[in-house]
Residue, then its C-alpha position, 0 to 999 in steps of 0.5 A: x499500499x503506498x501511503x499518501x503522506x510521510x507519517x505511515x508509520x503510526x501505531x494503530x491508536x494513533x492512526x485512528x485518532x489524527x485528523x488527517x491521516x494516510x488514505x489507502x485505496x482498495x477494490x471490495x466486492x468490486x467497488x473502488x473504496x478510499x479509506x484512511x484506516x488501513x485494512x489488513x489483508x487487502x491489497x492496494x488498488x490504483x486510486x480513483x478519482x471519485x471512490x464509490x466508498x468513503x471510509x474516514x474518521x469522524x464524528x459519529x452521533x450516539x443516537x440517530x434523530x430520526x430513527x425508525x428501527x433500532x436494536x441493541x447496538x444499531x439504529x436505522x434512519x433513513x439512508x443511515x445505518x448506526x452501528x456500535x460495538x461496544x468498547x470498539x467503535x461506533x459506524x455511521x453509514x450513509x447510503x451506501x457511500x460513506x462509512x464513518x468511524x469513531x473509536x471508543x477507545x485507543x486500545x480498540x483501534x486495531x480491532x476496528x478493521x475486522x469490523x470494517x471488512x466485515x460486518x460494516x461492509x455487508x451492511x453497507x452493501x445492503x444499503x447499495x442494495x437496496x438504492x438499486x432496486x428501488x429504482x429497478x422493478x422486481x420482474x421475479x418477485x425476489x421481494x416476496x421471498x423470505x429466508x427463515x433459516x438462520x444457518x447457525x450464524x452467531x447474530x440472527x437475522x434483521x430485515x434492514x429495510x422494512x418492506x423488502x422481506x428478501x433483504x435479510x442479513x445477519x447482524x452483530x449483537x453482544 
């Protein structure tokens, strides 16, 4: 990965708390991603002029003001999804295009990429799917189908977008 700034050698916690840091470019699930947070295990990609997804550090609210659905560690409001992983970080996902991360402690900064690459990016992909499906007709009635098997997963099932039963996903619960 080629850092854009010379302060490439930082401890994870220091890297998470800097206001202007290194920017890496990746391709995840076919999407071009620009990230202020290093994502170990991914291969660096060519910088895109306008990345499809931006991952950055920044302020994340404790709660969403116009929340329409919620659980113990998450809230949904219009085009936003707020996820809190206790003692790790809060993640605010905006319209399938942006992930804003606010670490809850310096000690947990090294764990943040694991959640970005798993749970958080999975939710972002659901947001992007919802945006595309609002624009396109559903010729095969996929919205009427519903999955009911949890398949032994630890989280459970959650309908992120009420009224669209086909979009069920695993979610993280402590």
